[in-house]
C-alpha positions as semicolon CSV with decimal commas, in nm:
position;residue;x (nm);y (nm);z (nm)
1;X;-1,628;-1,462;-1,129
2;X;-1,639;-1,178;-0,866
3;X;-1,964;-1,138;-0,722
4;X;-2,144;-0,859;-0,531
5;X;-1,925;-0,600;-0,355
6;X;-1,779;-0,698;-0,011
7;X;-1,546;-0,447;0,066
8;X;-1,587;-0,039;-0,032
9;X;-1,383;0,272;0,065
10;X;-1,515;0,575;0,011
11;X;-1,327;0,870;0,004
12;X;-1,097;0,765;0,250
13;X;-0,810;0,976;0,319
14;X;-0,548;0,958;0,619
15;X;-0,378;1,333;0,697
16;X;-0,062;1,263;0,953
17;X;0,171;1,582;1,033
18;X;0,010;1,868;0,807
19;X;0,026;1,656;0,471
20;X;-0,214;1,379;0,290
21;X;-0,064;1,066;0,267
22;X;-0,385;0,929;0,079
23;X;-0,665;1,164;-0,014
24;X;-0,996;1,023;-0,147
25;X;-0,914;0,659;-0,238
26;X;-1,226;0,460;-0,328
27;X;-1,192;0,112;-0,438
28;X;-1,415;-0,190;-0,418
29;X;-1,303;-0,530;-0,399
30;X;-1,565;-0,770;-0,504
31;X;-1,668;-1,185;-0,341
32;X;-1,408;-1,401;-0,528
33;X;-1,225;-1,072;-0,634
34;X;-0,905;-1,066;-0,683
35;X;-0,799;-0,707;-0,674
36;X;-0,418;-0,547;-0,723
37;X;-0,323;-0,236;-0,608
38;X;0,019;-0,046;-0,672
39;X;0,112;0,280;-0,482
40;X;0,413;0,469;-0,553
41;X;0,711;0,429;-0,266
42;X;0,592;0,590;0,041
43;X;0,234;0,690;-0,071
44;X;0,076;0,522;0,189
45;X;0,049;0,130;0,115
46;X;0,058;-0,051;0,442
47;X;-0,161;0,203;0,590
48;X;-0,421;0,150;0,295
49;X;-0,447;-0,164;0,372
50;X;-0,497;-0,133;0,746
51;X;-0,792;0,116;0,709
52;X;-0,948;-0,112;0,453
53;X;-0,896;-0,400;0,737
54;X;-1,060;-0,181;0,985
55;X;-0,722;-0,154;1,181
56;X;-0,680;0,174;1,160
57;X;-0,952;0,456;1,111
58;X;-0,899;0,726;0,793
59;X;-0,902;1,098;0,852
60;X;-1,221;1,122;0,639
61;X;-1,399;0,878;0,424
62;X;-1,560;0,538;0,470
63;X;-1,442;0,158;0,481
64;X;-1,825;-0,013;0,415
65;X;-1,812;-0,388;0,415
66;X;-2,130;-0,583;0,286
67;X;-2,297;-0,281;0,246
68;X;-2,252;-0,172;0,639
69;X;-2,007;0,085;0,808
70;X;-1,652;-0,147;0,942
71;X;-1,665;0,088;1,229
72;X;-2,015;-0,060;1,311
73;X;-1,948;-0,397;1,330
74;X;-1,718;-0,453;1,596
75;X;-1,930;-0,625;1,788
76;X;-1,926;-0,903;1,509
77;X;-1,605;-0,783;1,274
78;X;-1,592;-0,973;0,933
79;X;-1,347;-1,247;0,917
80;X;-1,051;-1,107;0,721
81;X;-0,695;-1,225;0,707
82;X;-0,372;-1,076;0,645
83;X;0,008;-1,117;0,567
84;X;0,134;-0,835;0,645
85;X;0,531;-0,652;0,517
86;X;0,830;-0,762;0,575
87;X;0,854;-1,127;0,816
88;X;0,423;-1,110;0,708
89;X;0,348;-1,030;1,081
90;X;0,428;-1,378;1,206
91;X;0,540;-1,388;1,598
92;X;0,886;-1,446;1,673
93;X;0,854;-1,647;1,999
94;X;0,609;-1,903;1,807
95;X;0,717;-2,140;1,537
96;X;0,553;-2,207;1,246
97;X;0,270;-2,419;1,361
98;X;0,182;-2,222;1,658
99;X;0,124;-1,930;1,454
100;X;-0,072;-2,078;1,201
101;X;-0,282;-2,259;1,488
102;X;-0,310;-1,948;1,681
103;X;-0,614;-1,775;1,480
104;X;-0,783;-2,149;1,473
105;X;-0,759;-2,142;1,821
106;X;-0,848;-1,822;1,937
107;X;-1,170;-1,738;1,685
108;X;-1,305;-2,166;1,653
109;X;-1,181;-2,295;1,994
110;X;-0,989;-2,580;1,780
111;X;-0,755;-2,821;1,970
112;X;-0,630;-3,221;1,980
113;X;-0,659;-3,379;1,574
114;X;-0,925;-3,087;1,436
115;X;-0,673;-2,849;1,497
116;X;-0,376;-3,040;1,357
117;X;-0,534;-3,117;1,049
118;X;-0,624;-2,742;0,923
119;X;-0,260;-2,678;1,010
120;X;-0,080;-2,884;0,842
121;X;-0,362;-2,884;0,537
122;X;-0,253;-2,478;0,543
123;X;0,111;-2,574;0,562
124;X;0,106;-2,822;0,280
125;X;-0,109;-2,547;0,035
126;X;0,195;-2,302;0,076
127;X;0,510;-2,618;0,093
128;X;0,575;-2,595;0,448
129;X;0,529;-2,878;0,597
130;X;0,902;-2,968;0,647
131;X;0,864;-2,614;0,859
132;X;0,558;-2,654;1,130
133;X;0,881;-2,703;1,389
134;X;1,091;-2,398;1,288
135;X;1,062;-2,052;1,461
136;X;1,011;-1,750;1,224
137;X;1,400;-1,665;1,224
138;X;1,527;-1,935;1,077
139;X;1,300;-1,896;0,793
140;X;1,399;-1,724;0,489
141;X;1,168;-1,388;0,420
142;X;0,994;-1,582;0,144
143;X;0,899;-1,848;0,329
144;X;0,789;-1,609;0,631
145;X;0,562;-1,487;0,433
146;X;0,420;-1,812;0,277
147;X;0,372;-1,946;0,630
148;X;0,191;-1,596;0,706
149;X;-0,028;-1,669;0,443
150;X;-0,089;-2,054;0,570
151;X;-0,196;-1,859;0,891
152;X;-0,410;-1,635;0,663
153;X;-0,584;-1,936;0,482
154;X;-0,626;-2,155;0,791
155;X;-0,862;-1,909;0,910
156;X;-1,078;-1,964;0,557
157;X;-1,175;-1,565;0,568
158;X;-1,357;-1,425;0,327
159;X;-1,086;-1,141;0,248
160;X;-0,686;-1,173;0,242
161;X;-0,514;-0,862;0,246
162;X;-0,203;-0,930;0,125
163;X;0,122;-0,704;0,169
164;X;0,431;-0,653;-0,088
165;X;0,259;-0,937;-0,248
166;X;0,561;-1,118;-0,429
167;X;0,812;-0,821;-0,352
168;X;1,177;-0,990;-0,376
169;X;1,020;-1,381;-0,386
170;X;1,210;-1,633;-0,593
171;X;1,035;-1,826;-0,825
172;X;0,956;-2,117;-0,610
173;X;0,793;-1,922;-0,348
174;X;0,634;-1,718;-0,635
175;X;0,467;-2,027;-0,820
176;X;0,339;-2,126;-0,446
177;X;0,157;-1,781;-0,349
178;X;-0,016;-1,807;-0,690
179;X;-0,142;-2,176;-0,700
180;X;-0,243;-2,086;-0,291
181;X;-0,440;-1,769;-0,417
182;X;-0,607;-1,939;-0,671
183;X;-0,703;-2,283;-0,524
184;X;-0,886;-2,064;-0,204
185;X;-1,009;-1,864;-0,442
186;X;-1,175;-2,144;-0,606
187;X;-1,248;-2,379;-0,286
188;X;-1,371;-2,100;-0,073
189;X;-1,440;-1,809;-0,288
190;X;-1,182;-1,585;-0,098
191;X;-1,125;-1,299;-0,214
192;X;-0,792;-1,150;-0,211
193;X;-0,684;-0,742;-0,171
194;X;-0,267;-0,745;-0,311
195;X;-0,093;-0,437;-0,312
196;X;0,287;-0,347;-0,372
197;X;0,518;-0,068;-0,344
198;X;0,645;0,012;-0,696
199;X;0,652;-0,256;-0,945
200;X;0,495;-0,624;-0,933
201;X;0,368;-0,925;-1,096
202;X;-0,044;-0,899;-1,117
203;X;-0,104;-1,202;-1,341
204;X;-0,345;-1,406;-1,189
205;X;-0,563;-1,076;-1,111
206;X;-0,877;-0,944;-1,229
207;X;-0,847;-0,576;-1,223
208;X;-0,533;-0,379;-1,141
209;X;-0,538;-0,041;-0,963
210;X;-0,272;0,202;-0,998
211;X;-0,266;0,478;-0,718
212;X;-0,077;0,798;-0,719
213;X;-0,047;1,048;-0,464
214;X;-0,264;0,844;-0,284
215;X;-0,541;0,925;-0,522
216;X;-0,655;0,624;-0,843
217;X;-0,578;0,754;-1,110
218;X;-0,676;0,448;-1,359
219;X;-0,846;0,120;-1,303
220;X;-0,767;-0,168;-1,554
221;X;-0,707;-0,542;-1,646
222;X;-0,320;-0,620;-1,621
223;X;-0,219;-0,686;-1,976
């Protein structure tokens, strides 16, 4: 079961070009929780995740991580993973293997057999063992996003943000995404904030948050 509050958004808003893209959004993600968020088209889905992850400062409100403002954690940032929309945020000039290896090298200084084992374990988890030497552009969009998930998984963060969760995924990618999320949660207690623009499949989430015009309207368990 989900534990203590991990990430909290307190009346977060973002204003640009004279209009509110997000307004007074309040959310809480608990330790080990799978929270699904559905926003209408153009309602700031990607922006919301960027603010929640500390990548963008909100115009007002605050983001709190384990009881501290995320802006106060610059010297010791929390372990967060990201699967961005479209191609997942893979670096086009690096192979799939090197994309997954990048955070392991940067954050942990892994090299050699230790690095290889972690990368191949993550790729195996999402079913991309055969794609290690491929470049991102050689993969379908579904497989690019699975590779981005492998990169996040390899880092073993406390919380992973997934933008456009399941959008247009074929059945194999859909199944692998579900299985990978479930394994990470069971093995490492990883929490997930899963966001989608419009309607999406959220059968594995603990809670479903519906956001309309930037404001949270409803919080309920998915049917």
